[in-house]
N, CA, C and O of each residue as an XYZ file, in Angstrom:
580
protein
N     -10.336     19.982    -12.269
C     -10.111     18.660    -12.814
C      -8.753     18.629    -13.516
O      -8.418     19.514    -14.303
N      -7.991     17.591    -13.209
C      -6.662     17.448    -13.784
C      -6.751     16.957    -15.226
O      -7.584     16.112    -15.552
N      -5.894     17.487    -16.077
C      -5.836     17.017    -17.459
C      -5.225     15.627    -17.546
O      -5.518     14.879    -18.479
N      -4.388     15.276    -16.593
C      -3.732     13.975    -16.557
C      -4.049     13.308    -15.220
O      -3.242     13.356    -14.292
N      -5.216     12.690    -15.125
C      -5.571     12.096    -13.838
C      -4.617     10.967    -13.452
O      -4.074     10.259    -14.300
N      -4.439     10.831    -12.164
C      -3.599      9.770    -11.617
C      -4.376      8.461    -11.693
O      -5.548      8.403    -11.322
N      -3.719      7.418    -12.174
C      -4.313      6.089    -12.254
C      -3.797      5.251    -11.095
O      -2.596      5.216    -10.828
N      -4.719      4.570    -10.403
C      -4.353      3.672     -9.312
C      -4.600      2.252     -9.799
O      -5.685      1.935    -10.286
N      -3.586      1.396     -9.664
C      -3.778      0.001    -10.070
C      -2.882     -0.918     -9.273
O      -1.823     -0.518     -8.789
N      -3.318     -2.145     -9.144
C      -2.479     -3.148     -8.506
C      -1.738     -3.908     -9.590
O      -2.218     -4.063    -10.713
N      -0.542     -4.381     -9.217
C       0.342     -5.015    -10.183
C       0.462     -6.511     -9.938
O       0.372     -6.986     -8.806
N       0.666     -7.236    -11.023
C       1.016     -8.649    -10.978
C       2.416     -8.814    -11.531
O       3.025     -7.830    -11.950
N       2.953    -10.044    -11.545
C       4.322    -10.244    -12.015
C       4.531     -9.804    -13.465
O       5.636     -9.411    -13.840
N       3.487     -9.867    -14.270
C       3.602     -9.429    -15.666
C       3.761     -7.912    -15.789
O       4.077     -7.401    -16.864
N       3.541     -7.199    -14.685
C       3.632     -5.736    -14.676
C       4.931     -5.218    -14.068
O       5.068     -4.013    -13.854
N       5.879     -6.095    -13.787
C       7.121     -5.686    -13.113
C       7.810     -4.535    -13.843
O       8.435     -3.687    -13.206
N       7.703     -4.497    -15.171
C       8.351     -3.443    -15.962
C       7.828     -2.040    -15.615
O       8.505     -1.049    -15.887
N       6.664     -1.949    -15.032
C       6.103     -0.640    -14.669
C       7.016      0.077    -13.673
O       7.086      1.306    -13.659
N       7.715     -0.701    -12.841
C       8.612     -0.080    -11.865
C       9.939      0.354    -12.471
O      10.848      0.773    -11.754
N      10.050      0.252    -13.798
C      11.210      0.820    -14.498
C      11.091      2.342    -14.579
O      12.086      3.037    -14.785
N       9.867      2.857    -14.416
C       9.634      4.307    -14.508
C       9.087      4.826    -13.186
O       7.884      5.047    -13.049
N       9.959      5.016    -12.228
C       9.598      5.523    -10.910
C      10.151      6.934    -10.781
O      11.324      7.174    -11.068
N       9.307      7.873    -10.349
C       9.779      9.250    -10.175
C      10.926      9.263     -9.168
O      10.788      8.721     -8.071
N      12.053      9.873     -9.524
C      13.194      9.929     -8.608
C      12.796     10.499     -7.253
O      12.105     11.514     -7.161
N      13.248      9.820     -6.206
C      12.951     10.252     -4.848
C      11.794      9.506     -4.204
O      11.552      9.668     -3.008
N      11.066      8.684     -4.975
C       9.944      7.946     -4.384
C      10.439      6.785     -3.533
O      10.033      6.651     -2.378
N      11.312      5.942     -4.087
C      11.878      4.818     -3.356
C      13.163      5.250     -2.683
O      13.900      6.085     -3.207
N      13.429      4.678     -1.519
C      14.685      4.969     -0.827
C      15.867      4.454     -1.645
O      16.908      5.107     -1.722
N      15.702      3.283     -2.252
C      16.728      2.683     -3.098
C      16.074      2.289     -4.416
O      14.852      2.161     -4.495
N      16.879      2.100     -5.437
C      16.348      1.670     -6.730
C      15.725      0.281     -6.594
O      16.240     -0.575     -5.875
N      14.633      0.076     -7.281
C      13.972     -1.231     -7.265
C      14.776     -2.210     -8.110
O      15.044     -1.954     -9.284
N      15.152     -3.312     -7.517
C      15.895     -4.355     -8.212
C      14.909     -5.212     -9.005
O      13.972     -5.752     -8.416
N      15.086     -5.356    -10.318
C      14.120     -6.094    -11.142
C      13.823     -7.508    -10.651
O      12.675     -7.949    -10.709
N      14.836     -8.222    -10.170
C      14.582     -9.592     -9.707
C      13.761     -9.592     -8.416
O      12.921    -10.470     -8.223
N      13.995     -8.612     -7.523
C      13.191     -8.519     -6.298
C      11.774     -8.086     -6.620
O      10.822     -8.581     -6.017
N      11.622     -7.167     -7.567
C      10.286     -6.719     -7.964
C       9.480     -7.904     -8.469
O       8.349     -8.122     -8.036
N      10.064     -8.674     -9.390
C       9.351     -9.820     -9.945
C       9.025    -10.831     -8.856
O       7.905    -11.338     -8.801
N       9.990    -11.134     -7.987
C       9.768    -12.107     -6.913
C       8.660    -11.634     -5.973
O       7.820    -12.435     -5.562
N       8.645    -10.343     -5.626
C       7.596     -9.805     -4.755
C       6.234     -9.965     -5.414
O       5.279    -10.416     -4.782
N       6.151     -9.595     -6.680
C       4.872     -9.657     -7.382
C       4.430    -11.089     -7.668
O       3.230    -11.363     -7.714
N       5.371    -11.999     -7.860
C       5.025    -13.382     -8.176
C       4.611    -14.182     -6.947
O       3.969    -15.225     -7.075
N       4.967    -13.711     -5.773
C       4.591    -14.397     -4.547
C       3.130    -14.079     -4.261
O       2.765    -12.913     -4.112
N       2.312    -15.086     -4.185
C       0.864    -14.900     -4.146
C       0.341    -14.210     -2.892
O      -0.827    -13.825     -2.851
N       1.166    -14.046     -1.880
C       0.681    -13.406     -0.654
C       0.923    -11.898     -0.640
O       0.488    -11.216      0.289
N       1.607    -11.368     -1.650
C       1.946     -9.947     -1.684
C       1.012     -9.164     -2.598
O       0.481     -9.690     -3.576
N       0.829     -7.900     -2.252
C       0.093     -6.959     -3.105
C       0.924     -5.697     -3.259
O       1.565     -5.239     -2.313
N       0.903     -5.142     -4.461
C       1.557     -3.866     -4.734
C       0.590     -3.016     -5.549
O       0.182     -3.393     -6.648
N       0.236     -1.870     -4.994
C      -0.640     -0.909     -5.654
C       0.217      0.300     -5.995
O       1.001      0.760     -5.165
N       0.073      0.814     -7.204
C       0.846      1.983     -7.610
C      -0.078      3.099     -8.082
O      -1.206      2.866     -8.516
N       0.439      4.311     -7.982
C      -0.205      5.490     -8.556
C       0.643      5.904     -9.744
O       1.853      6.095     -9.621
N      -0.003      6.042    -10.903
C       0.698      6.367    -12.139
C       0.269      7.738    -12.652
O      -0.921      8.042    -12.740
N       1.250      8.547    -12.985
C       1.023      9.844    -13.616
C       1.679      9.772    -14.995
O       2.899      9.868    -15.119
N       0.852      9.603    -16.027
C       1.348      9.451    -17.399
C       2.396      8.346    -17.512
O       3.416      8.509    -18.182
N       2.134      7.225    -16.850
C       3.014      6.078    -16.920
C       4.157      6.064    -15.929
O       4.871      5.067    -15.827
N       4.346      7.150    -15.198
C       5.416      7.220    -14.209
C       4.837      6.921    -12.823
O       3.806      7.477    -12.445
N       5.504      6.041    -12.070
C       5.055      5.686    -10.727
C       5.359      6.846     -9.784
O       6.512      7.244     -9.624
N       4.302      7.386     -9.157
C       4.459      8.511     -8.229
C       3.998      8.149     -6.820
O       4.050      8.981     -5.914
N       3.548      6.912     -6.636
C       3.136      6.455     -5.318
C       3.013      4.951     -5.310
O       2.833      4.326     -6.355
N       3.110      4.366     -4.117
C       2.919      2.925     -4.007
C       2.463      2.560     -2.601
O       2.737      3.266     -1.631
N       1.769      1.450     -2.525
C       1.377      0.831     -1.260
C       1.630     -0.657     -1.425
O       1.251     -1.244     -2.439
N       2.268     -1.270     -0.435
C       2.523     -2.698     -0.535
C       2.173     -3.380      0.775
O       2.235     -2.786      1.852
N       1.806     -4.641      0.646
C       1.428     -5.399      1.826
C       1.504     -6.889      1.583
O       1.739     -7.351      0.467
N       1.298     -7.630      2.661
C       1.457     -9.079      2.660
C       0.376     -9.736      3.502
O       0.017     -9.246      4.573
N      -0.130    -10.841      3.007
C      -1.074    -11.650      3.771
C      -0.310    -12.368      4.883
O       0.759    -12.934      4.655
N      -0.874    -12.332      6.078
C      -0.282    -13.014      7.230
C      -1.170    -14.195      7.593
O      -2.350    -14.024      7.898
N      -0.600    -15.386      7.560
C      -1.379    -16.585      7.865
C      -0.731    -17.336      9.021
O       0.491    -17.456      9.115
N      -1.605    -17.839      9.899
C      -1.173    -18.709     10.991
C      -2.198    -19.823     11.115
O      -3.359    -19.633     10.755
N      -1.794    -20.977     11.615
C      -2.756    -22.068     11.740
C      -3.750    -21.864     12.877
O      -4.783    -22.531     12.926
N      -3.445    -20.946     13.792
C      -4.293    -20.772     14.969
C      -4.992    -19.417     15.032
O      -5.500    -19.038     16.088
N      -5.026    -18.687     13.931
C      -5.632    -17.350     13.957
C      -6.201    -17.025     12.579
O      -5.787    -17.604     11.575
N      -7.156    -16.093     12.540
C      -7.696    -15.684     11.241
C      -6.610    -15.058     10.362
O      -5.626    -14.512     10.861
N      -6.808    -15.149      9.062
C      -5.879    -14.549      8.110
C      -5.972    -13.033      8.226
O      -7.061    -12.467      8.325
N      -4.813    -12.390      8.211
C      -4.748    -10.939      8.318
C      -3.859    -10.402      7.199
O      -3.215    -11.159      6.474
N      -3.844     -9.088      7.082
C      -3.042     -8.437      6.045
C      -2.233     -7.325      6.694
O      -2.766     -6.546      7.483
N      -0.961     -7.249      6.367
C      -0.085     -6.195      6.875
C       0.244     -5.237      5.746
O       0.855     -5.631      4.752
N      -0.158     -3.983      5.892
C       0.255     -2.942      4.949
C       1.631     -2.484      5.413
O       1.775     -1.870      6.470
N       2.634     -2.794      4.605
C       4.015     -2.535      4.990
C       4.432     -1.095      4.775
O       5.166     -0.518      5.578
N       3.954     -0.521      3.679
C       4.398      0.847      3.368
C       3.439      1.500      2.401
O       2.915      0.859      1.490
N       3.217      2.779      2.612
C       2.445      3.624      1.700
C       3.268      4.885      1.501
O       3.656      5.543      2.466
N       3.532      5.218      0.247
C       4.370      6.386     -0.036
C       3.854      7.106     -1.272
O       3.504      6.483     -2.274
N       3.814      8.430     -1.183
C       3.462      9.279     -2.319
C       4.611     10.264     -2.511
O       5.101     10.851     -1.545
N       5.035     10.442     -3.751
C       6.124     11.371     -4.034
C       5.747     12.763     -3.502
O       4.593     13.175     -3.619
N       6.709     13.485     -2.922
C       6.407     14.813     -2.359
C       5.719     15.767     -3.339
O       4.906     16.593     -2.923
N       6.031     15.667     -4.630
C       5.405     16.538     -5.629
C       3.912     16.259     -5.814
O       3.189     17.081     -6.376
N       3.456     15.104     -5.342
C       2.083     14.656     -5.627
C       1.224     14.528     -4.375
O       0.100     14.030     -4.447
N       1.722     14.959     -3.259
C       0.965     14.819     -2.010
C      -0.201     15.802     -1.955
O      -0.242     16.797     -2.679
N      -1.143     15.487     -1.072
C      -2.322     16.323     -0.798
C      -3.257     16.402     -2.013
O      -3.905     17.420     -2.256
N      -3.307     15.294     -2.768
C      -4.211     15.197     -3.914
C      -5.145     13.993     -3.794
O      -5.878     13.679     -4.732
N      -5.118     13.317     -2.639
C      -5.966     12.149     -2.445
C      -5.382     10.851     -2.965
O      -6.066      9.828     -2.971
N      -4.133     10.869     -3.403
C      -3.510      9.675     -3.961
C      -3.297      8.617     -2.886
O      -3.592      7.441     -3.103
N      -2.790      9.024     -1.737
C      -2.581      8.083     -0.640
C      -3.882      7.421     -0.219
O      -3.917      6.215      0.028
N      -4.938      8.192     -0.139
C      -6.243      7.651      0.230
C      -6.721      6.614     -0.794
O      -7.204      5.544     -0.425
N      -6.580      6.941     -2.066
C      -7.026      6.018     -3.113
C      -6.214      4.725     -3.099
O      -6.771      3.646     -3.304
N      -4.911      4.819     -2.860
C      -4.092      3.614     -2.788
C      -4.457      2.788     -1.556
O      -4.524      1.560     -1.625
N      -4.692      3.461     -0.429
C      -5.090      2.748      0.791
C      -6.429      2.046      0.587
O      -6.591      0.894      0.988
N      -7.377      2.723     -0.025
C      -8.670      2.091     -0.285
C      -8.498      0.862     -1.166
O      -9.119     -0.172     -0.917
N      -7.661      0.965     -2.196
C      -7.455     -0.167     -3.103
C      -6.796     -1.335     -2.386
O      -7.243     -2.475     -2.515
N      -5.723     -1.060     -1.620
C      -5.021     -2.179     -0.981
C      -5.888     -2.820      0.107
O      -5.820     -4.031      0.318
N      -6.695     -2.024      0.791
C      -7.618     -2.601      1.786
C      -8.675     -3.453      1.086
O      -9.008     -4.536      1.565
N      -9.203     -2.980     -0.035
C     -10.180     -3.774     -0.796
C      -9.561     -5.109     -1.229
O     -10.217     -6.148     -1.165
N      -8.315     -5.079     -1.662
C      -7.642     -6.321     -2.067
C      -7.524     -7.278     -0.880
O      -7.724     -8.483     -1.029
N      -7.201     -6.741      0.293
C      -7.090     -7.587      1.495
C      -8.440     -8.191      1.856
O      -8.531     -9.385      2.144
N      -9.500     -7.366      1.842
C     -10.841     -7.884      2.161
C     -11.250     -8.935      1.130
O     -11.817     -9.967      1.490
N     -10.965     -8.676     -0.159
C     -11.311     -9.636     -1.216
C     -10.590    -10.973     -1.031
O     -11.089    -12.012     -1.462
N      -9.438    -10.950     -0.402
C      -8.694    -12.183     -0.124
C      -9.270    -12.929      1.076
O      -8.829    -14.034      1.391
N     -10.242    -12.337      1.738
C     -10.851    -12.987      2.897
C     -10.157    -12.694      4.211
O     -10.391    -13.386      5.201
N      -9.315    -11.687      4.235
C      -8.624    -11.347      5.481
C      -9.629    -10.832      6.507
O     -10.535    -10.067      6.177
N      -9.455    -11.263      7.754
C     -10.339    -10.841      8.839
C      -9.923     -9.489      9.401
O     -10.728     -8.804     10.031
N      -8.689     -9.106      9.180
C      -8.203     -7.840      9.707
C      -7.029     -7.331      8.905
O      -6.385     -8.071      8.161
N      -6.767     -6.045      9.075
C      -5.663     -5.381      8.377
C      -4.850     -4.601      9.404
O      -5.405     -3.881     10.234
N      -3.545     -4.751      9.339
C      -2.637     -3.983     10.177
C      -1.898     -2.976      9.309
O      -1.572     -3.264      8.158
N      -1.636     -1.807      9.855
C      -0.826     -0.789      9.197
C       0.253     -0.364     10.172
O      -0.044      0.110     11.268
N       1.497     -0.532      9.778
C       2.613     -0.086     10.601
C       2.900      1.375     10.283
O       3.014      1.754      9.117
N       3.014      2.188     11.319
C       3.250      3.629     11.163
C       4.569      4.031     11.794
O       5.011      3.441     12.780
N       5.188      5.041     11.210
C       6.332      5.659     11.857
C       5.833      6.542     12.994
O       4.694      7.009     12.965
N       6.670      6.771     13.983
C       6.265      7.572     15.135
C       5.804      8.977     14.745
O       4.913      9.540     15.380
N       6.403      9.531     13.715
C       6.096     10.904     13.323
C       5.194     10.978     12.088
O       5.160     12.003     11.407
N       4.471      9.907     11.800
C       3.646      9.854     10.594
C       2.213     10.302     10.882
O       1.278      9.504     10.815
N       2.054     11.577     11.201
C       0.742     12.121     11.549
C      -0.229     12.066     10.376
O      -1.419     11.820     10.574
N       0.254     12.288      9.171
C      -0.631     12.281      8.002
C      -1.240     10.892      7.789
O      -2.443     10.775      7.552
N      -0.425      9.849      7.870
C      -0.944      8.495      7.676
C      -1.825      8.080      8.852
O      -2.807      7.362      8.664
N      -1.491      8.515     10.034
C      -2.327      8.234     11.214
C      -3.713      8.835     10.998
O      -4.721      8.169     11.235
N      -3.771     10.092     10.550
C      -5.055     10.759     10.310
C      -5.815     10.083      9.171
O      -7.027      9.892      9.267
N      -5.115      9.720      8.092
C      -5.771      9.061      6.971
C      -6.351      7.715      7.389
O      -7.487      7.396      7.040
N      -5.588      6.928      8.128
C      -6.083      5.618      8.550
C      -7.320      5.759      9.419
O      -8.236      4.942      9.322
N      -7.367      6.775     10.264
C      -8.556      7.007     11.090
C      -9.754      7.389     10.219
O     -10.867      6.922     10.460
N      -9.535      8.229      9.214
C     -10.618      8.602      8.295
C     -11.160      7.394      7.554
O     -12.342      7.344      7.212
N     -10.288      6.414      7.306
C     -10.697      5.204      6.595
C     -11.244      4.133      7.527
O     -11.513      3.013      7.093
N     -11.411      4.468      8.809
C     -12.067      3.556      9.743
C     -11.160      2.701     10.590
O     -11.644      1.790     11.262
N      -9.857      2.955     10.588
C      -8.941      2.163     11.407
C      -9.048      2.588     12.863
O      -9.387      3.730     13.176
N      -8.755      1.654     13.729
C      -8.734      1.916     15.167
C      -7.293      1.847     15.647
O      -6.421      1.299     14.972
N      -7.061      2.412     16.824
C      -5.751      2.311     17.453
C      -5.500      0.843     17.748
O      -6.360      0.169     18.317
N      -4.354      0.348     17.375
C      -4.028     -1.064     17.551
C      -3.333     -1.375     18.859
O      -2.690     -2.418     18.980
N      -3.447     -0.486     19.849
C      -2.805     -0.734     21.128
C      -1.358     -0.285     21.154
O      -0.649     -0.490     22.138
N      -0.934      0.320     20.080
C       0.420      0.835     19.963
C       0.356      2.088     19.111
O      -0.462      2.177     18.195
N       1.193      3.037     19.395
C       1.207      4.265     18.604
C       1.597      3.988     17.155
O       1.361      4.812     16.272
N       2.194      2.822     16.919
C       2.703      2.525     15.584
C       1.837      1.557     14.785
O       2.201      1.198     13.665
N       0.695      1.123     15.334
C      -0.141      0.141     14.645
C      -1.564      0.669     14.548
O      -2.097      1.215     15.514
N      -2.179      0.505     13.380
C      -3.577      0.790     13.156
C      -4.217     -0.504     12.669
O      -3.563     -1.293     11.987
N      -5.474     -0.735     13.005
C      -6.134     -1.992     12.630
C      -7.530     -1.744     12.096
O      -8.199     -0.787     12.488
N      -7.964     -2.618     11.196
C      -9.334     -2.666     10.707
C      -9.812     -4.097     10.922
O      -9.005     -5.026     10.875
N     -11.092     -4.290     11.155
C     -11.667     -5.627     11.153
C     -11.720     -6.290     12.501
O     -11.403     -5.696     13.532
N     -12.132     -7.546     12.463
C     -12.365     -8.338     13.668
C     -11.144     -9.151     14.040
O     -10.297     -9.456     13.200
N     -11.069     -9.493     15.301
C     -10.082    -10.445     15.781
C      -8.641    -10.050     15.586
O      -7.768    -10.909     15.464
N      -8.382     -8.745     15.555
C      -7.008     -8.325     15.323
C      -6.321     -7.979     16.613
O      -5.149     -7.603     16.606
């Protein structure tokens, strides 16, 4: 048992300051405060973070996809865990949280975009019940996707 358990939580616009403390190397580029706030304030976006003593060590983000002729769906855009924190179940916990948020929004399906060489995320998505989306780069959950 860890003395400092990782906390998983989803953020709203009032939580934008949390991304002021991101472990170096987690994001490809520094998070711009105005973009962070805009992302969080837009009601179709979700951002889930993993916190280690207040420092962001992982994140998952996604967006609700709506069309007038199809059921509402959710796209998980990215899931990332800092290399120092991998293989501790953090990615799984963030994926479970972001999927729960999508289901709670009434989404009929969830899409996950994968990199070609992302074997770990491919395996995790399968463990969480995703099916092959007809492309090596897409995983899906739910009906009508």
